[in-house]
FITORVEX-283112 format. One record per residue (C-alpha): residue number from 1; residue in three letters; x, y negated, z negated. Coordinates in nm, 2 decimals. Layout:
<miros>
<NUM,'ALA',<X,Y,Z>> ...
</miros>
This chain:
<miros>
<1,'MET',<21.95,-7.70,3.95>> <2,'LYS',<22.03,-7.43,3.68>> <3,'THR',<21.79,-7.60,3.45>> <4,'ILE',<21.50,-7.58,3.70>> <5,'VAL',<21.57,-7.21,3.76>> <6,'HIS',<21.57,-7.14,3.38>> <7,'LEU',<21.24,-7.32,3.34>> <8,'THR',<21.09,-7.13,3.62>> <9,'ILE',<21.19,-6.79,3.47>> <10,'LEU',<21.07,-6.90,3.13>> <11,'SER',<20.74,-7.00,3.27>> <12,'ALA',<20.70,-6.67,3.45>> <13,'VAL',<20.78,-6.47,3.13>> <14,'ILE',<20.53,-6.68,2.93>> <15,'PHE',<20.26,-6.64,3.19>> <16,'SER',<20.33,-6.26,3.21>> <17,'TYR',<20.31,-6.23,2.83>> <18,'ASN',<19.98,-6.42,2.81>> <19,'SER',<19.83,-6.21,3.09>> <20,'CYS',<19.92,-5.89,2.91>> <21,'LYS',<19.78,-6.02,2.59>> <22,'ASN',<19.45,-6.12,2.75>> <23,'LYS',<19.43,-5.79,2.93>> <24,'LYS',<19.48,-5.59,2.61>> <25,'SER',<19.22,-5.80,2.43>> <26,'THR',<18.97,-5.74,2.70>> <27,'THR',<19.04,-5.37,2.71>> <28,'THR',<19.02,-5.34,2.33>> <29,'SER',<18.70,-5.53,2.32>> <30,'ALA',<18.54,-5.32,2.60>> <31,'SER',<18.67,-5.00,2.43>> <32,'SER',<18.53,-5.11,2.10>> <33,'TYR',<18.19,-5.18,2.26>> <34,'THR',<18.17,-4.85,2.43>> <35,'THR',<18.27,-4.64,2.13>> <36,'VAL',<18.00,-4.76,1.90>> <37,'PRO',<17.80,-4.45,1.82>> <38,'PRO',<17.43,-4.46,1.89>> <39,'GLN',<17.21,-4.49,1.59>> <40,'ASN',<17.06,-4.16,1.46>> <41,'THR',<16.68,-4.14,1.53>> <42,'THR',<16.44,-3.88,1.39>> <43,'THR',<16.18,-3.75,1.63>> <44,'VAL',<15.85,-3.69,1.44>> <45,'VAL',<15.65,-3.40,1.60>> <46,'PRO',<15.28,-3.43,1.50>> <47,'VAL',<15.15,-3.11,1.33>> <48,'PRO',<14.81,-3.01,1.45>> <49,'PRO',<14.54,-2.95,1.18>> <50,'PRO',<14.48,-2.59,1.08>> <51,'THR',<14.23,-2.42,1.30>> <52,'THR',<13.92,-2.26,1.15>> <53,'THR',<13.78,-1.95,1.30>> <54,'ILE',<13.40,-1.95,1.30>> <55,'THR',<13.25,-1.61,1.33>> <56,'ALA',<12.89,-1.60,1.44>> <57,'THR',<12.68,-1.40,1.21>> <58,'GLN',<12.42,-1.19,1.38>> <59,'PRO',<12.08,-1.16,1.20>> <60,'GLN',<12.04,-0.82,1.03>> <61,'ASN',<11.76,-0.60,1.15>> <62,'ASP',<11.62,-0.41,0.85>> <63,'ASN',<11.36,-0.22,1.05>> <64,'VAL',<11.34,0.15,1.03>> <65,'ARG',<11.19,0.39,1.28>> <66,'PHE',<10.89,0.53,1.08>> <67,'ILE',<10.72,0.43,0.76>> <68,'VAL',<10.46,0.63,0.58>> <69,'SER',<10.28,0.46,0.29>> <70,'PHE',<10.04,0.65,0.06>> <71,'TYR',<9.82,0.41,-0.12>> <72,'SER',<9.53,0.42,-0.37>> <73,'ILE',<9.19,0.26,-0.40>> <74,'GLY',<9.15,0.31,-0.77>> <75,'GLN',<9.18,0.69,-0.81>> <76,'GLY',<9.53,0.77,-0.70>> <77,'ILE',<9.69,0.87,-0.38>> <78,'ASP',<9.60,1.18,-0.16>> <79,'LEU',<9.82,1.42,-0.34>> <80,'LYS',<9.74,1.71,-0.10>> <81,'ALA',<9.84,1.50,0.20>> <82,'ASN',<10.15,1.38,0.03>> <83,'ASP',<10.26,1.73,-0.06>> <84,'GLU',<10.19,1.85,0.29>> <85,'PHE',<10.40,1.56,0.44>> <86,'VAL',<10.69,1.63,0.20>> <87,'LYS',<10.68,2.00,0.30>> <88,'PHE',<10.69,1.89,0.66>> <89,'LEU',<11.00,1.67,0.59>> <90,'ASP',<11.18,1.94,0.40>> <91,'SER',<11.12,2.21,0.65>> <92,'TYR',<11.18,2.01,0.97>> <93,'GLN',<11.42,2.18,1.22>> <94,'LYS',<11.68,1.91,1.17>> <95,'LYS',<11.74,1.78,0.81>> <96,'ILE',<11.57,1.45,0.76>> <97,'SER',<11.72,1.21,0.50>> <98,'TYR',<11.46,1.03,0.29>> <99,'THR',<11.42,0.87,-0.05>> <100,'PRO',<11.06,0.83,-0.18>> <101,'THR',<10.99,0.47,-0.30>> <102,'HIS',<10.73,0.46,-0.58>> <103,'TRP',<10.58,0.11,-0.58>> <104,'GLY',<10.23,0.12,-0.74>> <105,'ARG',<10.06,0.19,-1.07>> <106,'GLU',<9.85,0.47,-0.93>> <107,'GLY',<10.12,0.69,-0.77>> <108,'GLU',<10.16,0.48,-0.45>> <109,'ILE',<10.46,0.59,-0.25>> <110,'ASP',<10.65,0.50,0.07>> <111,'TYR',<10.87,0.71,0.29>> <112,'CYS',<11.10,0.49,0.50>> <113,'LEU',<11.26,0.70,0.76>> <114,'ALA',<11.55,0.58,0.98>> <115,'LEU',<11.55,0.92,1.17>> <116,'THR',<11.91,0.86,1.27>> <117,'GLU',<11.96,1.24,1.28>> <118,'LEU',<11.74,1.26,1.58>> <119,'SER',<11.77,1.13,1.94>> <120,'ALA',<11.52,0.89,2.08>> <121,'SER',<11.30,1.16,2.23>> <122,'GLU',<11.33,1.37,1.92>> <123,'GLN',<11.22,1.07,1.71>> <124,'THR',<10.91,1.04,1.93>> <125,'GLU',<10.83,1.41,1.89>> <126,'PHE',<10.88,1.38,1.51>> <127,'VAL',<10.64,1.08,1.48>> <128,'LYS',<10.38,1.26,1.69>> <129,'LYS',<10.39,1.57,1.46>> <130,'ALA',<10.39,1.36,1.14>> <131,'ASN',<10.08,1.17,1.26>> <132,'GLU',<9.90,1.49,1.32>> <133,'ILE',<9.94,1.58,0.95>> <134,'LEU',<9.88,1.23,0.81>> <135,'SER',<9.56,1.18,1.02>> <136,'LYS',<9.39,1.42,0.78>> <137,'SER',<9.39,1.15,0.50>> <138,'ASN',<9.23,0.81,0.49>> <139,'LEU',<9.47,0.70,0.22>> <140,'VAL',<9.78,0.66,0.42>> <141,'HIS',<9.93,0.40,0.66>> <142,'GLN',<10.19,0.46,0.92>> <143,'LYS',<10.41,0.20,1.09>> <144,'GLU',<10.68,0.23,1.35>> <145,'ASN',<10.99,0.01,1.39>> <146,'ALA',<10.90,-0.20,1.09>> <147,'LYS',<11.05,-0.32,0.76>> <148,'CYS',<11.02,-0.11,0.44>> <149,'GLU',<10.85,-0.38,0.24>> <150,'HIS',<10.78,-0.22,-0.10>> <151,'LYS',<11.06,-0.21,-0.36>> <152,'ALA',<11.08,0.06,-0.63>> <153,'LEU',<10.92,-0.04,-0.96>> <154,'PRO',<11.12,-0.03,-1.28>> <155,'PRO',<11.03,0.24,-1.53>> <156,'LEU',<10.72,0.15,-1.73>> <157,'ASN',<10.71,0.18,-2.11>> <158,'VAL',<10.35,0.30,-2.08>> <159,'ASN',<10.18,0.63,-2.02>> <160,'PRO',<10.20,0.73,-1.65>> <161,'ALA',<9.89,0.72,-1.43>> <162,'PRO',<9.67,1.02,-1.50>> <163,'ASP',<9.69,1.32,-1.27>> <164,'ILE',<9.40,1.32,-1.03>> <165,'PHE',<9.20,1.63,-0.94>> <166,'ARG',<8.97,1.68,-0.64>> <167,'MET',<8.69,1.82,-0.86>> <168,'VAL',<8.64,1.82,-1.24>> <169,'VAL',<8.35,2.03,-1.38>> <170,'SER',<8.27,1.97,-1.74>> <171,'PHE',<8.03,2.20,-1.94>> <172,'PHE',<7.92,2.01,-2.25>> <173,'SER',<7.68,2.08,-2.54>> <174,'THR',<7.40,1.90,-2.71>> <175,'ALA',<7.43,2.08,-3.04>> <176,'ALA',<7.33,2.42,-2.90>> <177,'GLY',<7.64,2.52,-2.71>> <178,'ILE',<7.71,2.51,-2.33>> <179,'ASP',<7.50,2.67,-2.06>> <180,'GLY',<7.68,3.01,-2.07>> <181,'LYS',<7.48,3.16,-1.78>> <182,'ILE',<7.58,2.88,-1.54>> <183,'ASN',<7.93,2.88,-1.67>> <184,'ASP',<7.96,3.25,-1.59>> <185,'GLU',<7.81,3.21,-1.25>> <186,'PHE',<8.06,2.92,-1.17>> <187,'VAL',<8.36,3.13,-1.29>> <188,'LYS',<8.24,3.42,-1.06>> <189,'PHE',<8.22,3.17,-0.77>> <190,'LEU',<8.58,3.06,-0.84>> <191,'ASP',<8.71,3.41,-0.86>> <192,'THR',<8.54,3.54,-0.55>> <193,'TYR',<8.60,3.24,-0.32>> <194,'PRO',<8.75,3.34,0.02>> <195,'LYS',<9.07,3.15,-0.06>> <196,'LYS',<9.21,3.20,-0.41>> <197,'ILE',<9.14,2.89,-0.62>> <198,'ALA',<9.39,2.80,-0.89>> <199,'TYR',<9.23,2.68,-1.21>> <200,'GLU',<9.29,2.68,-1.58>> <201,'PRO',<8.99,2.63,-1.82>> <202,'THR',<9.03,2.35,-2.07>> <203,'HIS',<8.85,2.41,-2.40>> <204,'TRP',<8.79,2.08,-2.58>> <205,'GLY',<8.49,2.10,-2.82>> <206,'ARG',<8.36,2.29,-3.12>> <207,'GLU',<8.06,2.43,-2.93>> <208,'GLY',<8.23,2.59,-2.64>> <209,'GLU',<8.27,2.28,-2.43>> <210,'ILE',<8.50,2.35,-2.13>> <211,'ASP',<8.64,2.17,-1.83>> <212,'TYR',<8.75,2.31,-1.49>> <213,'CYS',<9.00,2.07,-1.33>> <214,'LEU',<9.05,2.17,-0.97>> <215,'LYS',<9.32,2.04,-0.74>> <216,'LEU',<9.19,2.25,-0.45>> <217,'SER',<9.53,2.21,-0.28>> <218,'GLU',<9.48,2.56,-0.13>> <219,'LEU',<9.21,2.41,0.10>> <220,'SER',<9.22,2.16,0.38>> <221,'THR',<9.02,1.84,0.35>> <222,'ALA',<8.72,1.99,0.54>> <223,'GLU',<8.74,2.31,0.33>> <224,'GLN',<8.75,2.10,0.01>> <225,'GLU',<8.43,1.93,0.12>> <226,'ASP',<8.26,2.26,0.18>> <227,'PHE',<8.38,2.40,-0.16>> <228,'VAL',<8.24,2.10,-0.35>> <229,'LYS',<7.91,2.13,-0.17>> <230,'LYS',<7.87,2.50,-0.26>> <231,'ALA',<7.99,2.44,-0.62>> <232,'LYS',<7.73,2.17,-0.67>> <233,'VAL',<7.45,2.40,-0.56>> <234,'ILE',<7.54,2.64,-0.84>> <235,'LEU',<7.60,2.36,-1.10>> <236,'SER',<7.28,2.17,-1.02>> <237,'LYS',<7.09,2.45,-1.19>> <238,'SER',<7.21,2.32,-1.53>> <239,'SER',<7.15,2.00,-1.71>> <240,'LEU',<7.46,2.05,-1.94>> <241,'VAL',<7.73,2.00,-1.68>> <242,'ASN',<7.90,1.69,-1.54>> <243,'ILE',<8.07,1.68,-1.20>> <244,'ASN',<8.34,1.42,-1.10>> <245,'GLU',<8.54,1.40,-0.78>> <246,'ASN',<8.89,1.27,-0.74>> <247,'ALA',<8.91,1.20,-1.11>> <248,'ALA',<9.14,1.26,-1.41>> <249,'CYS',<9.10,1.57,-1.63>> <250,'VAL',<9.04,1.37,-1.95>> <251,'HIS',<9.02,1.66,-2.19>> <252,'LYS',<9.34,1.83,-2.06>> <253,'HIS',<9.60,1.87,-2.33>> 
</miros>
């Protein structure tokens, strides 16, 4: 009987020991499983490509408000009209900015005027007054709201274009001297003209040859025509005189 009791107790202890061992193993296994740290992962964030800012370029407008172009048809520009226009610019009630552009071989010149000093209505008034002056010449073009097309020429290594005079009177000789009587009559005509005529005699020969190169800038276009007509009446009395209009003074020193 004692032996059976002892075996029963021993079996219970063994069973209890094995149960504890299995439980510890299971707990350890589970604990080991849950304590495994997760693997480190790197999150790659895509970087967008650099952005390029595109700025729209607006076309440039090179037009200016008013363009005056003095041109030549072989004998130079209308100097009187040009001088009158420059005087108009320089004496205008508001200062007008301008830079003359010389572009031809015979004195051709442009005035490209932005007129930014003036309001829109003042610009219209300016153009109207300018056209009144420029209408006196047939050697000028005017354009509004246009491009200044001519570019300044580089300096030339040649003699400049000759100065042009409205009237050139040349007394010459055929071995017996000039026609002194008609010369004196013409000088009197010059000195007594209603408007004072600027002139400087140019002596160029050995027999009294002489030229009178006349700008006639004191006179309007119509007055110049009348002067030339009257001068020709006097000079036509002699066969020893040449008359040229809008020409160079070839004998001038």
